[in-house]
C-alpha positions as CSV (number, residue, x, y, z in Angstrom):
1,M,53.5,79.0,107.4
2,D,50.5,80.9,106.3
3,Q,49.0,80.7,102.9
4,N,50.3,84.1,102.0
5,R,54.0,83.2,102.9
6,Y,53.7,80.2,101.0
7,V,52.5,82.0,97.9
8,L,55.4,84.3,98.0
9,L,57.9,81.8,98.5
10,C,57.0,80.0,95.6
11,A,56.9,83.4,93.6
12,L,60.5,84.3,94.7
13,L,61.5,80.4,93.8
14,V,60.3,80.7,90.3
15,V,61.9,84.2,89.9
16,A,65.3,82.8,91.2
17,A,65.0,79.8,88.8
18,F,64.0,82.1,85.8
19,A,66.8,84.3,86.8
20,G,69.5,81.5,87.0
21,G,68.1,80.0,83.7
22,Y,68.7,83.3,81.8
23,A,72.2,83.8,83.2
24,T,73.1,80.0,82.1
25,A,71.8,81.0,78.9
26,R,73.9,84.1,78.4
27,L,77.0,82.4,79.6
28,S,76.4,79.2,77.4
29,P,74.7,80.3,74.2
30,G,74.8,77.0,72.8
31,M,76.7,78.2,69.8
32,D,79.9,76.6,68.1
33,S,81.7,79.9,67.7
34,V,81.6,83.5,68.9
35,S,81.1,85.8,65.8
36,T,83.1,89.1,65.0
37,A,79.8,91.0,65.2
38,Q,79.3,89.4,68.8
39,F,82.7,90.3,69.8
40,R,82.1,93.9,68.9
41,A,79.2,94.3,70.6
42,A,80.3,92.5,73.8
43,L,83.4,95.1,74.0
44,E,80.6,97.8,74.0
45,S,78.4,96.1,76.6
46,G,78.5,97.2,80.5
47,D,78.1,93.8,81.5
48,W,81.6,92.7,82.6
49,V,80.9,89.1,83.0
50,H,79.3,88.8,79.5
51,R,81.9,90.7,78.1
52,A,84.8,88.5,79.4
53,H,83.1,85.5,78.2
54,T,82.5,86.4,75.1
55,I,86.1,87.8,74.6
56,S,87.3,84.2,75.6
57,G,85.1,82.6,73.2
58,Y,86.2,84.7,70.3
59,V,90.1,84.6,71.0
60,A,90.2,81.0,71.2
61,Q,89.2,80.9,67.5
62,L,91.4,83.8,66.5
63,E,93.3,83.0,63.2
64,P,95.3,85.0,60.9
65,E,92.1,85.4,58.9
66,N,90.2,87.3,61.2
67,L,93.2,89.0,63.3
68,Q,93.1,92.1,61.5
69,E,89.5,93.1,61.8
70,A,89.7,92.0,65.5
71,V,92.6,94.3,66.2
72,E,90.7,96.9,64.4
73,I,87.7,96.4,66.9
74,V,90.3,96.4,70.1
75,E,92.1,99.3,69.1
76,A,88.6,101.1,68.8
77,R,87.7,100.2,72.6
78,K,91.5,99.7,74.0
79,R,90.8,102.6,76.7
80,W,88.1,101.1,78.2
81,L,89.3,97.5,78.3
82,S,90.8,95.9,81.6
83,Q,94.0,94.6,81.9
84,D,92.5,91.1,82.3
85,E,90.4,91.5,79.2
86,L,93.5,92.8,77.2
87,R,95.5,89.9,78.5
88,L,93.0,87.6,76.9
89,F,93.2,89.1,73.5
90,M,97.1,90.1,73.5
91,G,98.0,86.7,74.7
92,A,96.0,85.1,71.6
93,W,97.7,87.8,69.4
94,A,101.1,86.7,70.5
95,R,100.3,83.2,70.0
96,L,99.8,84.0,66.1
97,D,102.1,86.9,66.0
98,P,104.1,88.2,68.8
99,E,106.2,90.7,67.3
100,T,103.7,92.8,65.4
101,A,101.4,92.4,68.9
102,F,104.0,93.9,71.0
103,A,105.5,96.5,68.7
104,R,101.7,97.7,67.8
105,S,101.0,98.1,71.8
106,L,104.0,100.3,72.1
107,T,102.3,102.8,69.6
108,W,99.2,103.2,72.0
109,P,98.8,106.3,73.8
110,D,99.1,106.9,77.6
111,H,98.5,104.2,80.2
112,T,96.8,101.9,77.7
113,R,100.3,101.5,76.1
114,N,101.5,99.9,79.6
115,K,98.3,97.4,79.7
116,G,98.8,96.6,76.1
117,A,102.4,96.1,76.1
118,A,102.3,94.1,79.5
119,A,99.8,91.8,78.1
120,A,101.6,91.1,75.0
121,I,104.9,90.4,76.4
122,Y,103.2,88.1,78.9
123,G,101.4,86.2,76.2
124,W,104.8,86.1,74.0
125,A,106.8,85.0,77.1
126,L,104.5,82.1,77.6
127,Y,105.5,80.7,74.2
128,D,108.9,82.0,73.6
129,P,110.5,83.6,76.8
130,G,113.9,84.2,74.8
131,A,112.5,86.1,72.2
132,A,110.4,88.2,74.4
133,R,113.2,89.0,77.0
134,G,115.3,90.3,73.8
135,A,112.4,92.6,72.5
136,L,111.8,94.3,75.9
137,M,115.3,95.0,76.3
138,T,115.2,97.3,73.7
139,I,112.9,99.6,75.7
140,G,114.3,102.8,76.9
141,D,111.7,103.8,79.2
142,T,112.8,102.4,82.7
143,S,109.5,102.3,84.4
144,L,107.8,100.6,81.5
145,K,111.0,98.2,81.3
146,A,110.6,97.0,84.9
147,L,106.8,96.6,84.2
148,L,107.5,94.2,81.4
149,L,110.1,92.2,83.1
150,D,107.9,91.6,85.8
151,R,105.3,90.1,83.4
152,M,107.8,88.3,81.3
153,V,109.1,86.6,84.4
154,A,105.7,85.7,85.6
155,A,104.8,84.0,82.2
156,W,108.1,82.4,81.9
157,A,107.8,81.0,85.5
158,H,104.2,79.7,84.5
159,G,105.9,77.8,81.9
160,P,107.9,74.4,81.8
161,D,111.3,76.0,81.7
162,R,111.4,77.0,85.4
163,D,115.2,76.0,85.4
164,G,115.9,78.9,82.6
165,V,114.2,81.6,84.3
166,T,115.8,80.8,87.7
167,L,119.3,81.0,86.0
168,Y,118.4,84.4,84.2
169,I,117.3,85.7,87.6
170,A,120.4,84.4,89.4
171,S,122.7,86.2,86.6
172,L,121.2,89.6,87.5
173,P,122.9,92.0,89.7
174,D,122.3,91.5,93.4
175,D,119.9,94.5,93.8
176,L,116.1,95.3,94.3
177,A,115.1,94.4,90.9
178,R,116.5,90.9,91.2
179,D,114.5,90.6,94.4
180,R,111.2,91.6,93.2
181,L,111.6,89.2,90.3
182,T,113.0,86.2,92.9
183,S,109.4,87.0,94.6
184,I,107.5,86.8,91.5
185,L,109.0,83.5,90.5
186,I,108.2,82.2,94.1
187,R,104.7,83.2,94.2
188,E,104.3,81.5,90.6
189,I,105.8,78.1,92.2
190,L,103.5,78.4,95.1
191,A,100.8,77.6,93.1
192,E,102.3,73.9,93.1
193,G,102.2,74.0,96.8
194,H,104.9,74.8,99.8
195,G,106.8,71.6,98.9
196,A,107.4,73.2,95.3
197,V,108.9,76.2,96.8
198,V,111.1,74.2,99.2
199,E,112.3,72.0,96.6
200,W,113.1,74.8,94.3
201,A,115.0,76.7,96.8
202,E,117.1,73.9,98.1
203,E,118.0,72.6,94.9
204,I,119.8,75.6,94.0
205,P,123.4,75.7,94.2
206,E,125.6,76.9,97.0
207,T,127.9,78.4,94.3
208,S,125.1,80.0,92.4
209,E,126.1,83.4,90.6
210,N,125.9,86.8,92.9
211,D,124.8,84.7,95.9
212,F,121.5,83.9,94.6
213,K,121.4,81.1,97.0
214,A,121.0,83.6,100.0
215,T,118.4,85.5,98.1
216,A,116.2,82.6,97.1
217,L,116.1,81.1,100.5
218,A,115.5,84.6,102.3
219,K,112.4,85.4,99.8
220,A,111.4,81.8,100.1
221,A,111.1,81.9,103.8
222,G,108.9,85.1,103.7
223,I,106.9,83.9,101.3
224,L,106.3,80.6,103.0
225,A,105.7,82.6,106.5
226,Q,102.8,84.3,104.8
227,D,100.9,81.2,104.5
228,D,102.3,79.1,107.3
229,H,105.0,80.3,109.7
230,G,105.6,76.7,111.0
231,V,106.5,75.4,107.3
232,A,108.6,78.5,107.1
233,A,110.3,78.1,110.5
234,E,111.0,74.3,109.6
235,F,112.5,75.4,106.1
236,A,114.9,78.0,107.8
237,E,116.2,75.8,110.3
238,R,116.7,73.0,107.8
239,N,119.1,75.4,106.0
240,R,120.7,76.9,108.9
241,D,124.1,76.0,107.4
242,S,123.5,77.7,103.7
243,P,124.9,81.1,102.9
244,G,122.6,84.0,104.1
245,S,120.4,81.6,106.4
246,A,120.2,84.7,109.2
247,S,118.2,86.7,106.0
248,A,115.8,83.6,105.9
249,F,115.3,83.7,109.6
250,A,114.8,87.5,109.6
251,A,112.1,86.9,106.9
252,V,110.3,84.1,108.7
253,A,110.3,86.4,112.0
254,R,108.9,89.5,110.3
255,R,106.4,87.9,108.5
256,W,105.3,85.9,111.7
257,V,105.2,89.2,113.7
258,N,102.4,90.0,111.6
259,K,99.9,87.4,113.0
260,D,101.5,86.6,116.3
261,P,104.1,88.9,117.6
262,E,105.2,87.8,120.9
263,A,105.3,84.2,119.7
264,A,107.3,85.3,116.7
265,I,110.0,87.0,119.1
266,A,110.0,83.9,121.5
267,W,110.9,81.9,118.6
268,A,113.8,84.2,117.4
269,R,115.0,84.4,120.9
270,N,115.2,80.7,120.9
271,L,117.6,80.4,118.2
272,P,121.2,79.6,118.8
273,E,123.3,82.3,120.7
274,G,125.2,84.6,118.4
275,G,125.0,87.8,116.2
276,D,122.4,86.2,113.8
277,R,120.2,85.4,116.6
278,N,120.1,89.0,117.7
279,R,119.9,90.4,114.3
280,V,116.6,88.1,113.6
281,V,115.5,89.4,117.3
282,Q,115.7,93.1,116.0
283,A,114.1,92.7,112.7
284,A,111.2,91.0,114.6
285,F,110.9,93.7,117.1
286,V,111.2,96.5,114.4
287,Q,108.5,95.1,112.6
288,W,106.3,94.9,115.6
289,Q,107.2,98.4,116.8
290,K,106.3,99.8,112.9
291,Q,102.7,98.0,113.3
292,N,102.1,99.0,117.1
293,P,104.8,100.9,118.7
294,S,103.0,101.3,122.0
295,L,102.4,97.5,122.3
296,A,105.9,96.8,121.2
297,E,107.6,98.8,123.6
298,R,105.3,98.0,126.3
299,W,106.4,94.6,125.9
300,L,110.0,95.3,126.0
301,D,109.6,97.5,129.0
302,G,108.5,94.1,130.9
303,A,111.0,91.8,129.3
304,E,114.2,91.0,131.2
305,K,117.5,92.1,130.4
306,S,119.1,90.0,127.9
307,P,121.5,90.3,125.2
308,E,119.4,89.6,122.4
309,L,117.3,92.6,123.2
310,D,120.1,95.0,123.1
311,T,119.5,96.3,119.9
312,A,115.5,96.6,120.3
313,R,116.2,98.8,123.5
314,F,118.5,100.7,121.2
315,V,116.3,101.2,118.6
316,V,113.5,102.3,121.0
317,A,116.0,104.8,122.8
318,R,116.7,106.7,119.7
319,R,112.9,106.9,118.6
320,L,112.2,108.3,122.4
321,A,115.2,110.5,122.5
322,V,113.0,113.3,120.7
323,T,109.8,113.0,122.7
324,S,110.7,111.5,126.3
325,P,114.7,111.5,126.9
326,P,114.5,110.3,130.5
327,K,112.6,107.2,129.6
328,A,114.9,106.7,126.5
329,L,117.7,106.7,129.1
330,E,115.9,104.3,131.4
331,G,115.9,101.9,128.3
332,V,119.6,102.7,127.4
333,R,120.8,101.7,130.9
334,R,119.1,98.3,130.5
335,I,121.2,97.5,127.4
336,T,123.5,94.7,128.5
337,D,126.5,95.3,125.9
338,P,128.7,98.0,127.5
339,Q,129.6,99.4,123.9
340,L,126.3,99.7,122.6
341,R,124.9,101.0,126.0
342,Q,127.5,103.7,126.0
343,T,126.6,104.7,122.5
344,G,123.1,104.9,123.3
345,L,124.0,106.9,126.2
346,V,125.9,109.3,123.8
347,S,123.1,109.5,121.3
348,V,120.0,110.4,123.5
349,L,122.2,112.9,125.8
350,G,123.6,114.5,122.8
351,Q,119.9,114.8,121.3
352,W,118.6,116.1,124.9
353,M,121.5,118.8,125.0
354,Q,120.3,120.0,121.8
355,S,116.6,120.3,122.6
356,D,116.4,121.2,126.5
357,P,120.2,121.7,127.7
358,E,119.2,122.8,131.3
359,A,117.1,119.4,131.7
360,A,119.8,117.2,130.1
361,G,122.4,119.0,132.6
362,A,120.4,118.3,135.4
363,W,120.0,114.6,134.5
364,L,123.5,114.5,134.1
365,A,124.4,115.9,137.7
366,R,122.0,113.6,139.3
367,N,122.9,110.5,137.6
368,P,126.3,108.5,137.6
369,V,127.6,108.4,134.0
370,P,130.9,107.1,132.5
371,D,133.6,110.1,132.4
372,S,133.9,109.2,128.3
373,V,130.2,109.5,127.9
374,R,130.0,113.1,129.8
375,K,133.2,114.2,127.9
376,Q,131.5,113.1,124.3
377,V,128.4,114.8,125.4
378,Q,129.8,117.9,126.5
379,G,132.2,118.1,123.7
380,K,129.6,118.0,121.1
381,R,127.4,120.7,122.9
382,K,130.5,123.0,122.9
383,K,131.4,122.1,119.4
384,R,127.7,122.9,118.1
385,S,127.0,126.1,120.2
386,G,130.5,127.7,120.3
387,R,129.9,128.2,124.3
388,P,131.5,126.5,127.2
389,S,129.9,123.2,128.2
390,I,127.9,123.0,131.5
391,D,130.9,122.1,133.7
392,E,133.2,124.6,132.4
393,G,133.8,128.1,133.5
394,P,134.1,131.2,131.2
395,G,137.9,130.6,131.4
């Protein structure tokens, strides 16, 4: 190394050391407390790290004596505070006076109300989820109520009363809202590891309200599969005899497809024969088709005829009926189930008759088709057009 480069390197090291010391000094100011003046100045700072550090220090010492002044400072800057910053302050305020914190946030305008109320209800639910739930249930705005329920469940799950939040979610109607809250709960549990999620789900009684066991197994399997499909597959297989286990297998397959579609479908096809296996294969294939239709359909073209692939072929045929009816019909004729194959033929040919009756008629004339299918297709065309079908004369 020549002398000039050595001098430059030394200079850069000195600058780096000075900058590191300056940053450390700003983050660790060596003071026992953060003053209200420092808090006010931090909220006006453009340095997010300095602002968050100062807010954290100040709210840690928030007491009834300085609460009102702190609220006034926050309300003056609330439009420019992030969700995380508001959560720090509102959580501290909720520890002192949750009812007022929540009620005050509801008076704030526009999106600031949502941020503030969500932060307040989260802080409140950390200490008293029952009271927080009672307060949010008085909200008439359905979108705001949904947001607050999400935050309330997340905070409740973060605390020691996991059984309480589980029973609460299980008592809700079996709908999309309960599915969403179940996922929020599981992701909070996931912070303790895969084993904690497995233990939680398996401890739910088979007789839980509104078939909650099935929902919990399916949601847990899907979330576990995002991290480790092997763990998720083992979990689903161990709970094969539980209610709704097919949904758990399907959840694993859909998540696994995102990483390795052929491996996921091979796993699904190796499940015990029956309707549940076929539904899991279909779920996996449909997910793959959404991500990469050309690759998924090319794989299906090369796969042998097999009952568990029937529904996948039917789904693809319905899609191709609009753009490539002959190709769609090739796929339909590889369906092994006679009833599903007939339904597919009627569906594709009916669609083709609407878009290009001459080509569809020519195909029917060249290819053997069950009389029952031919009659259904021709009957549909006659009904829709009001004209004789292709095999009928003028009368």
